[in-house]
C-alpha positions in Angstrom: -82.1 43.7 -24.2 -80.1 42.1 -27.0 -79.8 44.1 -30.2 -79.7 42.9 -33.8 -79.5 44.2 -37.4 -81.4 43.0 -40.4 -79.8 44.1 -43.7 -82.0 44.0 -46.8 -82.3 46.3 -49.9 -86.1 45.7 -50.1 -87.8 48.5 -48.2 -91.1 46.6 -48.0 -89.3 43.7 -46.1 -88.6 46.1 -43.2 -91.5 44.5 -41.4 -89.6 41.2 -41.1 -87.2 42.8 -38.5 -90.2 43.0 -36.1 -91.2 39.4 -36.9 -87.7 38.3 -35.9 -87.6 40.3 -32.7 -88.6 38.9 -29.3 -90.3 41.4 -26.9 -88.1 42.5 -24.1 -85.4 40.1 -25.1 -84.1 40.8 -28.7 -84.8 43.9 -30.8 -83.8 43.8 -34.5 -83.7 46.9 -36.6 -83.8 47.3 -40.3 -80.8 48.6 -42.3 -80.4 49.0 -46.1 -77.0 48.0 -47.5 -74.2 50.4 -48.5 -70.8 49.7 -50.1 -69.4 46.4 -48.8 -66.4 47.4 -46.7 -68.2 50.5 -45.4 -71.2 48.3 -44.3 -68.9 45.7 -42.6 -67.1 48.5 -40.6 -70.5 50.0 -39.7 -71.8 46.6 -38.4 -68.6 45.9 -36.3 -68.7 49.4 -34.9 -72.2 48.8 -33.6 -71.2 45.6 -31.9 -74.5 43.8 -32.6 -75.7 40.6 -30.8 -77.0 39.2 -34.1 -76.9 40.0 -37.8 -79.6 38.9 -40.3 -78.8 39.2 -44.0 -80.9 38.8 -47.2 -79.1 36.7 -49.8 -79.1 39.4 -52.5 -78.1 42.6 -50.7 -77.7 44.6 -53.9 -76.5 44.4 -57.5 -72.8 44.7 -56.3 -72.6 41.8 -53.9 -74.5 39.1 -52.1 -74.6 38.0 -48.4 -71.6 35.7 -48.6 -68.8 38.3 -49.1 -70.2 40.5 -46.3 -70.5 37.5 -43.9 -66.9 36.6 -44.7 -65.7 40.0 -43.8 -67.6 39.9 -40.5 -66.3 36.4 -39.7 -62.7 37.4 -40.4 -62.9 40.3 -38.1 -64.5 38.2 -35.3 -61.5 35.8 -35.5 -59.3 38.7 -34.2 -61.6 39.6 -31.2 -63.6 36.7 -29.6 -65.8 39.1 -27.6 -67.1 40.8 -30.8 -68.4 37.5 -32.4 -72.1 37.2 -33.1 -74.5 34.9 -35.0 -75.1 35.6 -38.7 -78.3 34.2 -40.2 -79.7 34.3 -43.7 -83.3 35.5 -44.1 -84.3 35.3 -47.7 -86.9 34.2 -50.2 -87.4 30.5 -51.1 -85.8 31.0 -54.5 -82.8 32.7 -53.0 -82.4 30.0 -50.3 -82.2 27.5 -53.2 -79.5 29.5 -54.8 -77.7 29.7 -51.4 -78.0 25.9 -51.0 -76.2 25.4 -54.3 -73.4 27.7 -53.3 -71.7 25.4 -50.8 -68.6 27.7 -50.3 -70.7 30.0 -48.1 -72.5 27.5 -46.0 -70.1 27.7 -43.0 -70.5 31.4 -42.7 -74.1 31.3 -41.5 -75.5 29.8 -38.3 -79.0 29.2 -39.7 -81.1 30.1 -42.7 -84.8 31.2 -42.6 -87.4 31.7 -45.3 -89.0 35.1 -45.5 -92.3 33.5 -46.5 -92.4 31.2 -43.4 -91.0 33.3 -40.6 -93.1 32.7 -37.4 -93.1 32.3 -33.6 -90.8 29.2 -33.7 -88.2 30.9 -35.8 -88.3 34.0 -33.5 -87.4 31.7 -30.6 -84.6 30.1 -32.5 -83.2 33.5 -33.5 -83.2 34.7 -29.9 -81.6 31.4 -28.8 -78.8 32.0 -31.2 -78.1 35.5 -29.9 -78.3 34.4 -26.3 -76.2 31.3 -27.0 -73.3 33.3 -28.4 -73.3 35.4 -25.3 -73.0 32.2 -23.2 -70.1 30.9 -25.3 -68.2 34.2 -25.2 -68.7 34.6 -21.4 -67.3 31.1 -20.6 -64.8 31.0 -23.5 -61.7 30.8 -21.3 -63.1 28.6 -18.6 -61.1 25.4 -17.9 -64.3 23.4 -17.9 -66.0 25.3 -20.7 -67.6 22.3 -22.4 -69.4 21.2 -19.3 -70.6 24.8 -18.9 -71.5 25.2 -22.6 -73.6 22.0 -22.6 -75.0 22.2 -19.0 -73.4 19.0 -17.8 -72.9 17.9 -14.2 -69.3 17.0 -13.2 -70.2 13.3 -12.8 -71.8 13.1 -16.2 -68.6 13.8 -18.2 -67.6 10.1 -18.7 -71.1 9.1 -19.7 -71.3 11.6 -22.5 -67.9 10.9 -24.0 -66.5 14.1 -22.7 -63.1 13.5 -24.2 -64.7 13.2 -27.6 -66.6 16.5 -27.1 -63.3 18.2 -26.6 -62.4 17.4 -30.2 -64.1 20.8 -30.7 -61.3 22.5 -28.8 -59.4 22.9 -32.1 -62.0 25.5 -33.2 -60.7 29.0 -32.7 -63.8 31.3 -32.5 -67.3 31.2 -31.0 -68.9 31.2 -34.4 -66.9 28.0 -35.3 -68.0 26.3 -32.0 -71.6 27.5 -32.5 -71.7 26.1 -36.0 -70.5 22.6 -35.0 -72.7 22.5 -31.8 -75.7 23.3 -34.0 -74.7 20.9 -36.8 -73.4 17.9 -34.8 -74.9 18.2 -31.3 -78.3 19.9 -31.8 -79.2 18.6 -35.3 -77.8 15.1 -35.0 -78.6 12.0 -32.9 -75.7 11.2 -30.6 -75.3 13.0 -27.3 -78.8 14.5 -27.7 -82.1 13.2 -29.0 -84.9 15.0 -30.8 -88.5 14.3 -30.2 -88.7 11.6 -32.9 -85.8 9.7 -31.4 -87.0 10.0 -27.8 -90.3 8.5 -28.7 -88.5 5.8 -30.7 -86.3 4.9 -27.7 -89.4 4.7 -25.5 -91.3 2.7 -28.1 -94.1 5.2 -28.2 -96.4 5.9 -31.2 -96.3 9.5 -32.2 -100.0 9.7 -33.0 -101.2 8.1 -29.7 -102.5 9.6 -26.5 -100.4 11.2 -23.7 -97.3 11.9 -25.9 -97.0 15.5 -24.6 -97.6 14.2 -21.1 -94.6 11.9 -21.1 -92.4 14.6 -22.6 -93.5 16.9 -19.8 -92.5 14.2 -17.3 -89.1 14.0 -18.9 -88.8 17.7 -18.5 -89.8 17.5 -14.8 -87.3 14.7 -14.2 -84.5 16.8 -15.8 -83.8 14.6 -18.8 -84.0 17.6 -21.1 -81.0 19.4 -22.4 -80.6 22.9 -20.9 -77.3 23.9 -22.5 -76.4 26.4 -25.2 -79.2 27.0 -27.8 -81.7 24.9 -25.8 -84.3 27.7 -25.9 -84.6 27.4 -29.6 -84.2 23.6 -30.1 -85.8 21.2 -27.6 -83.6 18.1 -27.0 -83.1 15.4 -24.5 -79.9 13.8 -23.2 -79.6 10.2 -24.4 -77.7 9.0 -21.3 -80.2 10.6 -19.0 -83.1 9.0 -20.8 -81.4 5.6 -20.5 -80.9 6.0 -16.8 -84.4 7.4 -16.3 -86.0 4.5 -18.1 -83.9 1.8 -16.3 -84.7 3.2 -12.9 -88.4 3.3 -13.8 -88.7 -0.1 -15.5 -85.9 -2.1 -13.9 -84.3 -3.0 -17.2 -82.5 -1.3 -20.1 -84.7 -0.1 -22.9 -82.8 -2.2 -25.4 -83.9 -5.3 -23.7 -87.6 -4.5 -24.0 -89.9 -4.5 -27.0 -92.0 -1.4 -27.7 -95.0 -3.1 -26.3 -93.1 -3.8 -23.0 -91.7 -0.3 -22.8 -95.0 1.3 -23.2 -96.7 -1.1 -20.8 -94.1 0.0 -18.1 -94.6 3.7 -18.8 -98.3 3.5 -18.7 -98.3 1.5 -15.4 -95.6 3.5 -13.6 -96.7 7.0 -14.8 -100.5 6.4 -15.1 -100.6 7.2 -18.8 -102.4 5.9 -21.9 -99.5 5.8 -24.4 -99.8 3.5 -27.5 -96.8 1.3 -28.6 -95.2 2.1 -31.9 -95.5 -0.4 -34.7 -92.6 -1.6 -36.9 -93.0 -0.4 -40.5 -91.2 -3.6 -41.6 -92.7 -6.3 -39.4 -96.1 -4.7 -38.6 -95.8 -5.5 -34.9 -95.3 -3.7 -31.6 -93.1 -6.6 -30.4 -90.1 -4.6 -31.9 -86.8 -3.6 -30.4 -86.7 0.0 -31.6 -83.3 1.7 -31.5 -83.8 5.1 -33.2 -86.0 7.0 -35.6 -85.3 6.5 -39.4 -83.6 9.5 -40.9 -85.9 9.3 -43.9 -89.4 8.7 -42.6 -88.7 9.7 -38.9 -90.6 6.7 -37.7 -89.2 4.2 -35.0 -87.1 1.5 -36.6 -85.0 -1.5 -35.4 -81.3 -1.6 -35.9 -81.6 -5.0 -37.6 -84.1 -3.6 -40.2 -82.1 -0.5 -41.2 -79.1 0.4 -43.4 -76.5 3.0 -42.9 -76.7 6.2 -45.0 -73.7 7.7 -46.7 -72.7 10.2 -44.0 -69.1 11.4 -43.6 -68.6 12.7 -40.0 -65.9 14.8 -38.4 -66.6 13.8 -34.8 -66.8 10.5 -33.0 -69.7 11.5 -30.7 -72.1 11.8 -33.7 -74.1 8.7 -34.7 -74.4 7.9 -38.4 -77.7 8.3 -40.1 -79.8 5.2 -40.7 -82.6 4.4 -43.2 -85.2 1.8 -42.4 -85.8 -1.1 -44.8 -89.3 0.2 -45.6 -87.9 3.4 -46.9 -85.4 1.4 -49.0 -88.3 -0.7 -50.4 -90.4 2.3 -51.3 -87.5 4.6 -52.4 -88.6 7.3 -49.9 -85.0 7.8 -48.8 -84.0 9.3 -52.1 -86.9 11.7 -52.1 -85.7 12.8 -48.7 -82.2 13.6 -50.0 -80.5 10.6 -48.5 -77.9 8.3 -50.1 -77.2 4.7 -48.9 -73.6 3.8 -48.0 -71.9 1.6 -50.5 -71.2 -1.0 -47.8 -75.0 -1.8 -47.6 -75.3 -2.7 -51.3 -75.9 -6.4 -50.6 -78.9 -5.8 -48.3 -80.3 -3.0 -50.5 -80.2 -5.2 -53.6 -82.1 -8.0 -51.8 -84.8 -5.5 -50.6 -85.2 -3.9 -54.1 -85.2 -7.3 -55.8 -88.0 -8.5 -53.5 -85.9 -11.2 -51.8 -86.5 -9.4 -48.5 -90.1 -8.2 -48.1 -92.0 -6.4 -45.4 -95.0 -7.9 -43.6 -97.4 -5.6 -45.4 
């Protein structure tokens, strides 16, 4: 069983250690903080599989300086690396978000008030994932092993681009960028919203879970590192699967045609998604809008301001409807300056949706 430590100076939050633990897989114990360097040495001596920190450990220091000490020591010994997560109150998480200098030190952040079954699975997945990274760290084909790729798939998934990550020197650096740019972003992998957008399927219709189960059965799902905590699907496998099923590329079919094929071939009762801009199912959906998360067409979207360090990550897009309503700003997105001409036309009413 994997072992973790939860460090918090609030005795009554001891119960959260059990909430984060997974029976027979990950056991997390509670520990009150001591002096910074003494605590760092204690943690490293115990060789944990995961460390969870409250943001405000005591009046002398916060989680950032302790996490920095642990990360610095892990750089010297790859086999002693482990995930560090932040588990704190909503108010403290807001303070953490404002302190951008410490963001890269933590794999994930969790709210004390919202900890539940899903988060428990994610926390276990982090601990297990680090073990996988460390075990295969020196393998010649480590990226294929990390991501669960077959040998013949390497060209299809821009394998050379993935190896841009080779410049990273420690498992926690690789884990951070896999989580941030492979798991969290559309590109190599797709989340549920983007899978349904590619298939042209309405999220609120019937048989949505049924088609996702079929994709799992047909091995379209991602099974690489961190897959237990975050369900994703390979984009290239979805393309191949749909083309073999329907005899044409998804991009050549409208949502109505895609769903008609899926229902006929798989004996389902899926509903086609409707364009928020054109109010029709005769739409060539390309992805889910990063603001409203509804299927959108490439031609009716704008690019968000989104600097990226890797070529395998797709830039974020905002549908014209979210530009028209202003929803994108409420969702923390900013439009790229190169889209100003289109944005002005939408906001001035020169381009209007069909509603």
